[in-house]
C-alpha positions in Angstrom: -16.7 -34.8 16.1 -13.0 -35.6 15.7 -10.2 -34.0 17.6 -6.6 -34.3 16.3 -3.6 -33.4 18.5 0.0 -34.1 19.1 -0.7 -37.4 20.9 -3.1 -38.8 18.3 -6.8 -38.4 17.7 -10.2 -39.1 19.2 -13.6 -39.4 17.5 -17.0 -39.2 19.2 -20.3 -40.1 17.6 -23.8 -40.1 19.3 -25.6 -43.3 18.3 -29.3 -43.5 17.5 -30.0 -44.9 21.0 -28.2 -41.9 22.5 -25.1 -43.9 23.5 -21.8 -42.2 22.9 -19.4 -44.1 20.7 -15.7 -43.1 21.4 -12.8 -44.3 19.3 -9.2 -43.0 19.6 -5.7 -43.7 18.4 -3.0 -42.3 20.6 0.7 -42.8 21.1 1.1 -45.7 23.7 3.5 -43.7 25.9 1.0 -40.9 26.2 -1.8 -43.3 27.2 0.5 -44.7 29.9 1.3 -41.2 31.2 -2.4 -40.4 31.3 -3.1 -43.7 33.2 -5.8 -45.2 31.0 -7.4 -44.9 27.6 -10.4 -43.1 29.2 -8.2 -40.6 30.9 -6.2 -40.1 27.6 -9.4 -39.2 25.8 -10.6 -36.9 28.6 -7.2 -35.1 28.7 -7.1 -34.9 24.9 -10.6 -33.3 24.7 -9.6 -30.8 27.5 -6.4 -29.9 25.6 -8.5 -29.1 22.5 -11.0 -27.0 24.6 -13.8 -29.4 23.6 -16.7 -30.5 25.7 -15.7 -33.3 28.2 -17.1 -36.8 28.3 -20.2 -37.4 30.4 -19.6 -38.5 34.0 -21.7 -41.6 33.5 -19.7 -43.5 31.0 -18.7 -47.2 30.7 -15.6 -47.8 32.7 -14.3 -50.9 30.9 -12.2 -49.1 28.3 -9.7 -51.3 26.4 -6.7 -50.4 24.4 -4.9 -52.4 21.7 -1.2 -52.7 20.9 0.4 -50.7 18.1 -1.3 -51.9 15.0 0.8 -50.6 12.1 2.9 -53.5 10.7 4.5 -54.6 7.5 5.2 -58.2 6.5 8.2 -59.6 4.7 6.1 -61.8 2.4 2.5 -61.5 1.2 1.8 -65.1 0.5 2.9 -68.7 0.3 1.9 -71.8 -1.6 -1.7 -71.2 -2.7 -2.0 -68.4 -0.1 -2.2 -64.6 -0.7 -2.5 -62.0 2.0 -4.8 -59.1 1.3 -6.3 -56.2 3.2 -5.2 -55.8 6.9 -3.6 -59.2 6.7 -1.1 -57.9 4.1 0.1 -55.1 6.5 -1.7 -52.4 8.4 -1.2 -48.6 8.5 -3.7 -46.7 10.5 -6.0 -44.9 8.0 -7.9 -41.7 8.6 -10.7 -41.6 6.1 -11.8 -45.1 5.4 -8.7 -45.8 3.3 -8.2 -49.2 5.0 -11.4 -50.6 3.4 -10.5 -49.0 0.1 -7.0 -50.6 0.2 -8.6 -54.0 1.0 -11.1 -53.7 -1.9 -8.5 -52.4 -4.3 -6.2 -55.2 -3.3 -8.9 -57.8 -3.9 -9.5 -56.4 -7.3 -5.8 -56.4 -8.2 -5.3 -59.9 -6.8 -8.3 -61.6 -8.5 -6.5 -62.4 -11.8 -3.5 -63.9 -9.8 -5.9 -66.1 -7.7 -7.6 -67.3 -10.9 -4.2 -68.1 -12.4 -3.1 -69.9 -9.2 -6.2 -72.1 -9.2 -5.5 -73.3 -12.7 -1.7 -73.7 -12.1 0.2 -72.6 -9.0 3.6 -71.0 -9.4 5.7 -69.3 -6.7 6.1 -66.3 -9.1 2.4 -65.5 -8.5 3.4 -64.4 -4.9 6.2 -62.3 -6.2 3.9 -60.7 -8.8 1.4 -59.9 -6.0 4.1 -58.4 -3.9 5.1 -56.1 -6.8 1.5 -55.0 -7.4 0.9 -54.5 -3.7 4.0 -52.4 -3.4 3.0 -50.2 -6.4 -0.7 -49.9 -5.7 -1.3 -50.2 -2.0 2.0 -49.5 0.0 2.5 -46.3 -2.0 -0.9 -45.1 -0.7 -0.1 -46.3 2.8 3.1 -44.3 2.8 1.2 -41.1 2.0 -1.2 -42.0 4.9 1.8 -42.4 7.2 3.2 -39.0 6.1 -0.2 -37.4 6.8 -0.4 -39.0 10.2 3.1 -37.8 11.0 2.1 -34.2 10.1 -1.1 -34.4 12.1 0.8 -35.4 15.2 2.8 -32.1 14.9 0.2 -29.3 15.3 2.5 -26.6 14.0 2.8 -28.6 10.7 -0.9 -29.2 10.5 -1.7 -25.6 11.2 0.7 -24.3 8.5 -0.6 -26.9 6.0 -4.2 -25.9 6.6 -3.3 -22.2 6.3 -1.5 -22.8 3.0 -4.5 -25.0 1.7 -6.8 -22.2 2.8 -4.8 -19.6 0.7 -4.2 -21.9 -2.2 -7.0 -24.6 -2.3 -5.6 -26.2 -5.4 -2.6 -27.5 -3.5 -4.9 -29.7 -1.4 -6.4 -31.3 -4.6 -3.9 -34.2 -4.9 -4.4 -35.1 -1.3 -8.2 -35.0 -1.6 -8.0 -37.2 -4.7 -5.7 -39.6 -3.0 -7.7 -40.0 0.2 -11.0 -40.3 -1.7 -9.5 -43.4 -3.5 -11.6 -42.7 -6.7 -8.9 -42.5 -9.3 -8.8 -46.3 -9.9 -12.6 -46.2 -10.6 -12.1 -43.5 -13.2 -9.3 -45.7 -14.7 -6.5 -43.4 -13.6 -3.4 -44.1 -11.5 -3.2 -43.0 -7.9 
C-alpha cells in the first residue's frame, strides 16, 4: 500500500519471498526530526493509522539527497541529455520512465541529424522540445506533489473529484501518459 501525508509518502510491497520492500520520499527536515529514515516511515505509518512495520526489519536504512533538479543546458558537442540526466522531478505513477521514453523518441531525429552533421543548434532544438514536451509534464507533477503534501488540499480535491469525476479526467490522462501514443498532445 501507499500512504501519503504532509511530510511525503511511503509505499510498502510484500515480495514473493515474503520480504517487505519499503520505499519513501519525505521532506529532509522531517526525516532529521524523526532521527532516521526508518523512524520517519514508522512515524508516518502511525500518523496515518496504518499497520506498523514488523519489529524484525533490516536496520541499515539509507536516505538520498534531494533528487529534484533542473539543468541549465541539455547537451553539448555531440552530447544530448535525456531521461533523469536531463533533470529530475520525483514522479508518482511511473511518469519518470514515461518521460525518459518519450524524450528518447523525441530526440531520435536530432541524434540522427547530429551523426550526419553536428550543429550547435541541435542542442537548442532539443531544449525547446524538452521544455514543450517533458518539462510541462514535470511541472504538473510538481503541482500534484505540492497538493499531496497539504492534506487539506488533497482531501478537498478528492471530495470534488468524487462529486464530479469528469474533473479528474485531464489529470488521469496526463499521468497515464497515453496521449502521445494516440497521436494527441499532452
